N, C-alpha and C positions, 0 to 999 in steps of 0.2 A: 447477330452473334449473341448466344445465350450466356448467362452467368450462373455458375453452380457455386453453392456456398458450402464451406467446410470449416470445422473448428478443430484446431490441433493444439497440443500443449508443447511447451518448450522442454528440452532443446529441440532444434530442427536440424535435419540432415540433408545432404545431397543438393540437388538442383534447386529445390525450394529454398534452402538456406541461402544459396548464392543470390537468388532473386531478392530475398528479403534484406540481405546485407546491402545490396545495391540501392534499395529504396531508402535505407536509413543512413547511408554513408555521408550524405551532405548535411545531416542534422548537426546543430551546434552541440558542444559539450556543455553539461555532462550527460545529456540525453543519449548521444551517440554511443559512448562507452557503456552505458547501462544497457541499452538495447542490444548491442553486440554481445555483451556478457550473457544476457538472458537467452539469446539464440544459441549460444555455443556452450554454455556451462550447465552441467547437470548437477542438481542439488536435491536434497530430500524435499525441498519446497518447490521443485520445478513445475509440478502440476498446477501451481497457482498462477502461472503466466500462460494465458491462452491467446491464440491468434485466430481471429475471424477473417477468413479469406474468401474473396469473390474471384473465382477462376474462370477463364474463358474456355473455349472448346479445345484449346491446345494445352490447358492446365497452366497458363501463365497468370500471375497475380495481377488483377486489374483494380481491385479495391481491397483494403485491409484495415483492421483495427486491432489494437492490443487491449486485452482485458485482464486485469490483475484481480485475483480472488483472495479475500482475507482469510487469515487463520482464525477459524471459528472457535477453537478451544481457547486461545488467548483472549478473544473478544467476547466470549460468552458473558452475559449480563450487561453488555454494552451494545449500542447500535453498531452495525457493521455494514460496509458498503463494498461492492465491487468498484474498481477504478478503471475508467476508460481513457485511453491515450493513444497517440500515434495514429490517428484516423487519416487515411490517405486514399485518394482516388487518382488513378493515372490521368494526366491532363486530357488525353483524347476521349476519355469516358465521362468527363464532367458535364454538368448541366443536363444529365439524363436521368436523374433520380437515383443514381447509384449510391451517393452518399447517404441518403435517407434510408435506402434499403440496408446499407451496412449497419447503421445505428439500430434498425429494427432487428437485425440478427443479434446484435449485442444485447438488446433488451430481452429477446427470447432466451438467450443463453443465461442471463442473470436470473431469470425466473426459475431456473433449476436449483438455485442456491438459497439457503435460508438467511437472506440478508435484508436490510431495510430498503436498499435500492442501489442506484448507480451514482458515483461521483465522477466529475471531470473538471478540468481546468481550461478555461478559454479566455484569452485576453482581448481578442478582437470583438468590439461591441456589436458589429454587424453580424458576425458569426454567432455570437451569444444569443441574440434576439431572433434573427430571421431564420437561423438553422436550428440550433439546439432548443430555443424557446418554442419554436413551431412543433418540435417533437416532444414537448412536455417537460423539459428541464427548467428549473427555476433557480434563482440566485440563492447563495448561502451567505447571508450577511454575517459579519461585516467584511468578509474577504471579497475583493473586487473581481476575482477570477473564478472562484469555486462555484460549481453548479451541481444540482442533484435532480434525480428523477426517482420518486418513491415507487416501490412495488405496490400492487393492489393488496396483496396479502403477505404477511410475514409471521412465521412461528418463532422468530429469533428470541433467544433469552429464556426458553422454557426450562432448561436443565440447570437450575440454580444450585441445587444441592451438590451435584457433582463438581460444578465449577468452583464453588466456594471452598472446597476441600483441597484444591490443587495449588501447588506452588511451582512456578515455571521460571526458568532462566535459560534463554537460548540465544544464540547468535543470529543477527539479522542477515538475510541473504538477498541477492539480487531480486528474488521473486516475491519479496514482502512489501511491495509498494502499497497495495491496498490495505494491508494491516497498519502500516505507518500512517497512511492518509486517513484511515478510519479513526485512529486515535486523535489526530489533529482536527478532524471534523467536529469533534465535541468541544464544548467549553472545557478548557484544560489549563494546567499550570506549565509554565516554562521556568525551569530551575537550573541554576548554576551554583557552584560552591559559595558564591558571594551574595546572590539574591534570587528572589522568585517573584513571579507575577502571574495573575490569572488572566487568560486571554480567551477571546471567542474563537470560532472555527477559522482555521487557516489552511491555505494550500501549502503543501510541503514537497511537491514532486521534484523541484529542482534541488532542494536540500538532500532529499533521499538519493537521487541519482548521483549527486556529487560525492556521496560516501565512497563510491566505487572508483573514483579517480584519485583518492587520497590513500596511499598505501600505509600511512601511519595512523589511520583512523580505525577504530573498531566500534561495533554497535551491537546492542543487545535489547531484547524484550524481556521485561521482568514482570511477573504477575504474582501477587501474594495476597492471601486473605488478611484482612485487618478488621478486628472487632466483628461487626456484622456485615461487612462489605468487602469490596475488592479494590486493591490498588494495582494499576497497570501503568508501566513506564516504558517508554522508548528512550534508550540511553545511547548517546554518542560520546566516545572517549577519543580525544585527540591530543596533540602536543600542547594545546591550550587548556587542557582539563576536560571535565565532563559537562554535558548539557543534557537535560531531560525534558521530554514532553510527558507530563504526569496526569493520569486520570484517577481522581479520587473523589467522586461526587458526594460521598458522605462526610467528607472532611472539609471544614470551612476555615479552620484555624491556620493562619499563615505560618506560625512557628512550628506547628506539628507537620505541615506539609514540608517545610525545610528540613526537619529532622528525618522524615522518611526519605526524602530525596538524597540527603547526605549519606544515609546508610546504604541505599541502593547504589549510589555513585561509587562509594568506597569498595563495595563488593565487586562491582563490575571491573574496577581497576585491578583488583587482586586476581580476578578470573582471567583477565587479559594477559597477565604475567605468568600464568600457570602453564605447565607442560601438559601434553595430552594424557600422560599417565596420571597426573594429579587430578585432572578434570574427571577422569573415569571413576575415581573413588570419592569425589566431592559430595558431601551431604549438604544440600542447600537449605534444608528446613531450619536448622539451628542458626544459620547465618542470617536468615531473613526474618527471624522472630523479633517482635518488638515487645 
């Protein structure tokens, strides 16, 4: 039996959606809800969630992998990665090299994008070393789960002049996993209204997926020019207040980081409370000036 490979973007319809829903229905939360949402929900960011599928002669899914593609406008000037997750081979097709072929398809797809490489999260040490390690993935310290494979060539980060002139605030969608994980794969700040601390690269897949099981949480990406650099924040607002993952490589002063985070947090809380008509006429630039 031959396997044909195809790449499709979310959302997915018809018989193929039914097969994919069946494959993920036994996954634990919050991954199950996130995956179902990606398959069925159309957003302006939908094209950033891709499925790499190995189909048999009757077009049934025998192997699959999910690939999230980052928002390159938000991440311009920073390293960006695609994010690989939900890799699966049907039990009767395992130990035949199909898993490796699936990852090779993911690597080939990533080559089409101007990113640094691929990120994934794997907790099983045997899988990490004997499978992903064999395919060229390496650890991302200090996180115990995060792994990466770099592309041979990348043009990422060329258009600095355009990027530095742009101010962006937008809501996070189901399809933004790679964007959030790219932020967290840098050395970054974790900030709350009470404290801030600088941390190394961290896996955030579970936290990201969990956003979409909490109907009281809202989340935003905020990008602003600051002096000669860029500040980029992933903000989550909940009943407990806001928490941010903040990228500001040109700023080392803890007090200044807290000041910037506080202003971004206050603005996203205001935006969350606005009506659609108020958001349509909102002028972000004066709100985000320092």
